[in-house]
C-alpha positions in Angstrom: 24.7 4.2 29.5 27.4 2.9 27.2 27.4 4.9 23.9 28.7 2.9 21.0 29.5 4.3 17.5 27.7 2.7 14.6 29.3 -0.7 14.1 31.6 -1.2 11.0 31.2 -5.0 11.3 28.1 -4.9 9.2 29.7 -3.5 6.1 30.7 -6.8 4.5 27.2 -8.1 5.2 25.7 -5.2 3.2 28.3 -5.3 0.4 28.1 -9.0 -0.3 26.6 -9.8 -3.8 24.2 -12.3 -2.2 20.7 -11.0 -1.5 20.6 -12.0 2.2 23.2 -12.0 4.9 23.0 -12.4 8.7 25.2 -11.7 11.7 25.1 -12.1 15.5 26.0 -9.4 18.1 25.6 -9.3 21.8 25.3 -6.1 23.9 25.3 -5.3 27.7 22.4 -3.6 29.4 22.3 0.1 28.7 24.4 0.0 25.5 23.3 2.6 23.0 24.2 2.5 19.3 24.3 6.0 17.9 22.4 7.3 14.9 23.1 5.3 11.7 21.4 3.8 8.7 21.8 0.8 6.4 21.8 0.5 2.6 19.9 -2.7 3.0 16.6 -3.4 4.8 17.3 -4.9 8.2 15.5 -7.4 10.5 16.7 -7.1 14.1 15.7 -10.1 16.2 16.0 -10.2 20.0 16.9 -13.7 21.3 17.2 -12.1 24.7 16.6 -8.6 26.1 14.6 -5.7 24.9 15.7 -3.3 22.1 14.3 0.2 21.7 14.6 1.5 18.2 14.2 5.3 17.8 13.9 7.3 14.6 12.7 10.8 13.6 9.2 9.3 12.9 8.8 7.3 16.0 10.0 4.4 18.2 9.6 0.7 18.2 9.8 -1.5 21.3 11.2 -5.0 20.5 10.7 -7.6 23.3 12.5 -10.9 23.4 11.6 -13.4 20.7 10.1 -10.6 18.5 11.9 -8.6 15.8 11.7 -5.3 14.1 11.8 -4.7 10.3 13.6 -1.5 9.4 13.3 -0.1 5.9 16.5 0.6 4.0 18.0 4.0 4.6 16.1 4.7 7.8 18.3 6.6 10.3 17.8 5.2 13.8 19.4 4.5 17.1 19.2 1.3 19.2 19.1 1.2 23.0 19.5 -2.1 24.9 17.4 -2.9 28.0 18.8 -5.9 29.7 21.6 -8.0 28.2 20.7 -8.3 24.5 21.5 -11.1 22.2 20.8 -9.6 18.8 20.6 -11.4 15.4 20.5 -9.3 12.3 19.4 -10.2 8.8 20.3 -7.8 6.0 18.1 -8.0 2.9 19.0 -6.4 -0.4 16.3 -4.1 -1.7 14.2 -5.9 -4.3 15.5 -9.3 -3.2 11.9 -10.6 -3.0 8.3 -9.5 -3.5 5.9 -9.0 -0.6 8.5 -8.1 2.0 7.2 -5.9 4.8 6.3 -2.4 3.7 7.2 0.2 6.3 9.2 -0.3 9.4 7.4 -2.4 12.0 7.7 -4.9 14.9 6.8 -8.4 13.9 6.0 -11.8 15.4 8.7 -14.5 15.0 7.1 -17.9 14.6 9.2 -21.0 15.4 10.2 -21.7 11.8 11.3 -18.1 11.2 13.3 -18.2 14.4 15.2 -21.3 13.4 15.9 -19.8 10.0 17.3 -16.6 11.5 19.5 -18.6 13.8 20.6 -20.8 10.9 21.3 -17.8 8.7 23.9 -16.5 11.1 26.0 -19.6 10.4 25.8 -19.1 6.6 29.0 -17.8 5.0 28.8 -14.6 3.0 29.9 -16.3 -0.2 27.3 -19.1 -0.2 26.7 -20.8 -3.6 23.5 -20.2 -5.5 21.3 -23.3 -5.6 23.0 -24.9 -2.6 21.6 -25.7 0.8 22.5 -22.3 2.2 20.9 -20.5 -0.7 17.7 -22.5 -0.1 17.7 -21.6 3.6 18.0 -17.9 2.7 15.2 -18.1 0.1 12.9 -19.8 2.6 13.8 -17.1 5.1 12.7 -14.5 2.6 9.4 -16.4 2.0 8.7 -16.4 5.7 9.4 -12.7 6.0 6.6 -12.1 3.4 3.9 -13.6 5.7 5.0 -12.5 9.3 2.2 -10.8 11.3 2.8 -7.2 12.5 2.6 -6.3 16.2 1.2 -3.0 17.7 4.6 -2.1 19.2 5.2 1.2 17.4 4.8 4.7 18.8 4.6 7.5 16.2 6.4 10.7 17.0 5.3 14.2 16.0 7.5 16.5 14.0 6.3 19.7 15.7 8.8 20.7 18.4 6.0 21.7 20.9 4.3 18.3 20.5 7.6 16.5 20.8 8.2 18.3 24.1 4.9 17.0 25.3 5.7 13.4 24.2 9.1 13.6 25.9 7.4 14.7 29.2 5.0 11.8 29.0 7.8 9.3 28.4 9.8 10.7 31.3 6.9 10.6 33.7 4.3 8.1 32.5 2.5 8.2 35.9 1.9 12.0 35.8 -1.8 12.7 36.0 -1.8 15.7 33.7 -4.8 16.1 31.4 -5.2 17.9 28.0 -6.0 21.2 29.7 -2.6 21.1 31.5 -0.7 20.4 28.3 -2.6 23.0 26.3 -1.7 25.6 28.9 1.9 24.5 29.0 2.3 24.7 25.3 0.2 27.9 24.9 -2.4 26.3 22.7 -6.2 26.0 22.8 -7.3 22.4 23.7 -9.0 22.0 20.4 -5.9 23.1 18.5 -3.8 20.7 20.5 -6.2 17.8 19.8 -6.2 18.6 16.1 -2.4 19.1 15.8 -1.6 15.8 17.7 -4.1 13.8 15.6 -2.7 15.2 12.4 0.9 14.5 13.2 0.6 11.1 14.8 -2.6 9.7 13.5 -3.7 9.1 17.1 -5.5 11.1 19.7 -3.4 12.3 22.6 -5.2 10.0 25.0 -4.7 6.9 22.9 -1.0 7.9 22.3 -0.5 8.2 26.0 -2.1 4.9 26.8 0.0 3.2 24.1 3.2 4.9 25.4 2.6 3.6 28.9 2.0 0.1 27.7 5.2 0.1 25.6 7.2 1.5 28.5 5.7 -1.2 30.8 6.9 -3.9 28.4 10.5 -3.0 29.0 10.1 -3.2 32.8 8.2 -6.5 32.5 10.9 -8.0 30.4 13.4 -7.4 33.2 11.2 -9.4 35.5 9.8 -6.6 37.6 6.5 -7.2 39.5 3.4 -6.5 37.5 1.8 -4.4 40.3 5.0 -2.2 40.6 5.0 -1.7 36.8 1.3 -0.8 36.8 1.5 1.8 39.5 4.7 3.4 38.1 2.8 3.9 34.8 -0.2 5.7 36.1 -2.6 2.8 36.7 -4.6 2.7 39.9 -4.3 -1.1 40.3 -2.8 -4.2 38.8 -6.2 -5.3 37.6 -6.8 -2.1 35.7 -3.3 -2.4 34.1 -3.9 -6.1 33.2 -7.3 -5.3 31.6 -5.8 -2.6 29.4 -2.8 -4.7 28.6 -4.9 -7.7 27.5 -7.3 -5.4 25.5 -4.3 -4.0 23.6 -2.0 -7.1 23.2 -4.6 -9.9 23.4 -2.8 -11.6 26.4 -2.3 -10.9 30.1 1.0 -9.3 31.2 2.0 -12.5 32.9 1.7 -14.4 29.6 3.3 -11.9 27.2 6.8 -13.3 27.4 6.0 -17.0 27.6 
């Protein structure tokens, strides 16, 4: 894994007096950008490759052709799965009303995609009222109506529960049930259920299913066979995995990246 310090190249894009600025950056597979934050809100768009964004509160999986909206000031890391072509839009707080509230992964419709790609070519000192300004204003308007995607995994603050979550992520095919984890953590099963629900807003079973699906997305994006991904993530068959995948994302695994 190539560990990279937080990039300094973004500083002019956050200090510009204009409300929106955009830049392009490409990263090799395995690159890891260390913990950092931005004064502005940030839209990270993956033209190619998968980005895994991690923060204290959880993680977001960003497949190709999707994007993640990160609130201003959120400390996070970025890990690249596959060669990543990243396009970043920085938005000044208060630049527009109805912008996404809360960090989230979002769909990128064709119009928004072209606006992001076009914004990268806009100079930092674009003139108000000109073509570049109109492009950026339309981009803001599109950000206000983009649909959210269920690609977020909340992370508990309790150290014992974080240990449990780390173990599930490291071995998603492990067959352990709640009784096993309760014993490992020295907690009653009912106490574990209540604590996990309180800290994540999800039951442990639902969180585990969600974690497996998000991990599977990374592997599918690299072109791995669906049956291999299914078995490596604890499913007994490709059909069982496909059924759960479609129930969650509304499309079969084979169609997700089309």
